[in-house]
C-alpha positions in Angstrom: 117.1 85.4 126.5 114.9 86.2 123.6 112.4 87.9 123.3 108.6 86.9 121.8 106.4 88.2 119.9 102.3 88.7 121.3 100.9 86.6 118.1 98.6 88.9 115.7 96.0 87.6 112.9 94.1 84.7 113.9 95.2 80.8 113.5 98.5 79.5 115.2 101.2 78.2 113.2 104.5 79.4 111.6 103.3 83.4 110.7 102.1 83.8 107.6 102.1 86.7 105.3 99.4 87.0 101.8 99.4 89.5 99.7 96.9 90.6 97.2 95.5 92.9 94.3 92.0 92.3 94.3 88.8 90.7 95.6 90.9 88.4 97.5 88.7 84.2 97.3 91.6 82.9 97.8 92.5 85.0 100.9 89.1 84.6 102.1 89.6 80.4 101.7 92.3 80.8 103.9 91.1 82.9 106.5 88.5 80.1 106.3 90.5 76.9 106.3 92.2 78.9 109.3 89.5 79.4 111.7 88.3 76.5 111.5 91.6 74.8 112.5 92.8 72.8 109.2 96.0 75.0 108.2 98.0 75.5 110.6 99.5 79.1 110.5 99.1 82.4 111.9 97.7 84.9 109.7 99.5 87.8 110.7 98.9 90.6 107.8 97.6 90.6 104.2 99.3 93.1 102.1 97.6 94.7 99.2 99.1 96.6 95.6 96.0 98.4 95.6 93.7 100.2 98.1 90.2 99.9 98.5 90.2 96.3 96.8 87.6 93.8 98.7 90.2 91.4 100.1 91.2 94.0 102.3 87.8 94.4 104.2 87.7 90.7 104.6 90.8 90.8 105.7 89.2 93.5 107.9 86.0 91.4 109.2 88.3 88.7 110.5 90.6 90.5 112.1 93.7 90.4 110.8 96.0 93.8 109.7 96.3 95.1 106.6 98.8 96.8 105.2 99.0 98.7 101.2 101.7 99.7 99.3 100.3 102.3 96.4 102.5 101.7 94.0 100.6 105.0 92.0 101.3 107.0 94.8 105.1 105.9 95.0 105.4 106.9 91.2 106.8 103.4 88.7 106.4 100.2 90.2 109.9 99.1 88.8 111.6 101.7 90.7 109.6 100.9 93.9 110.3 98.3 94.2 114.4 98.6 93.6 113.9 100.8 96.9 
């Protein structure tokens, strides 16, 4: 018997994560299409490599969980990506 995960985020369909680094205009288009039922995905999370960007606000307003991987806090981006 397999466990099922409760859906989070918005929409129904394949679980989809969007990565951003700025204002999130493409993200907003994806959110709009998903909410309208025209994009059959479950947008379950948004990840940014920069804290405080507008795209994170857009996701949070839509009820999508957000995460930040701030490479400045880790050090060099290349070494952080290898870990």
